[in-house]
N, C-alpha and C positions, 0 to 999 in steps of 0.2 A: 604398501608401507606408508605410514604417516609422514607427512612433510610439514615444515613450517610455511605457512601461507599468510600473506598480509592482505587484508581487505580494507577498503575505505568505506566505512559505514557511518552515515549521518555526519560526514565531514571529518571523521577522525580515523586514523590508521589503527588497525587491530591485527595483531599477529596471533594466529592459532596453529595448533599442531593437529592435523587431521588427514584422513585419506582424501586425495584430490577429488574423488567422485562422491564425497559426502554431500547430501543435499544442503544447499545454502540455508534453508529453513532450520535445520538442526543446529547449525553453527550460530545463527542469530538467536535462537531460543535458549540453547543449552550452554554455549560458550560465552556469548556476549550478554546473556540474560535480558534480551529484548523480546518481551512476550507479546507485543502487539500483533505480529503475524502469527496466525493460528494454524495448527495442524488440523485440517478438515478431512480431506479424503486421501491425501498423499499421492494422488494421481493427476493433479492438474485439472480437476474438473469442477471445483467449487469456488475457488478464488479467495478462500479465507487466509491464504498465506501470501497474498499479493504484496509486492514491494516494488519500488522503482529502481531500475538499473540503468544508469545514464539517461534518466528521465522517462524511460519506457516501462510500463507495468509488466511485470513478469511474475509467474507463480514460483515462489522460492522453493517449493517442494520438488520442482522439476529442474532447478538450476544446479548443476554440479559445481562444487566449490571452485574447481580450476577455471571455470568459465567466467567467474565473477572477479578474478584477479585483474587489477588495473582499471576497474570500473567503479563509478560512484554509485553506492547503494544507499537508498533512503527508505527508512521504515517509518511507520506512523509516529514513532517516538521522535524522529528527526524532522517531521513536517511542521510542527509547532510546539509550543511549550504551554504549561499551565498558565503562566503569566501572559503569554502572547500566542494564543492559539491561531492556527491557520484559518483563513476565511471558510474553508470547508468544514473544519471542526466546529467553528462557531455556528455555521448554518445548519449542520446536522443536529446540534443541540437545540437551536432555535426552532427547527421544524419538528423536533421530537422524532427524529428519523431512525431511532434505534429501539429495539425491543429487547431481545436477549443479548445483542451486541456481538455475537460470535463472528458474524460476517463483516462487521462494521469497518474494521481497519482495512480490509481488502477492498471494500466498496469505496472508501475514502481515497485509497491510493490509486485505484482505477480512475476515479473522478479527478484526482490531481493531475494524472497523466493527460486526461482529456483536456482540462482547462489550460494546461501548459501548451498544448498543441493547438487548441481551438478555444480562445477566450470567450467566444460568443456562440456556444453550441445550441443547436435546435433541439427540440424534444426528441426527435429521431436520433440525433447524434448522441445524446445522453443515454438513451435506451441501448443503442449499439455498443457504447463504451462499457456498459454494465452487463452485457450478455454473459460474460465469463464469471460473474459473481452470483452465487446462489444465496438467497435469503429465504429461510423456511418460515419466518415469522409474518411475512406478508406486509412489510412496511415499504414496499417498492414505490408507492405513490409519494410518500413523504421523503424518500431518498431522492427521487427526481426533483421534487420541490426544493430540497436542500441544495442540490447541485445548481439549479437555476438561481437560487438565492445567492450562493457563493459567487457565481459568475457575475451577477449584478453588483454585488459588493466589491468584487475585485475591479470591475470596470469603473465604478464610482470612485474608488480609491486612487485611480490614475490621474 
């Protein structure tokens, strides 16, 4: 039976009426109209739906709505703005690290979780952090360079 559920998404409270076991991805895309997280496989195997929940990257297609209650959810839309993009968003643009872009928001969100936990990641750290994100376009090398660039930019900004 549908219930009223309040979520904190990108710093704002949103109340939706849904089944508690509805995947978070569906609520983000359909109810809140946040289209950055993509439906890729629906099985938690591609990373296209990656968001941050309390700072940790999670695949929103696997997160039941009930388990997101009381947690801070950040989507790509909440990471930066057009006027003030996050360092990762600037770096991915600068390195031309996108081709089709389908996986991109998930890759950026995984990278954001990495840099929050480890501001000076090694090449192996970056590769490990992105293992759950699939990109069929083959821009992996540019994505890694973008994460390295963002880490350097964030360090220089301190």
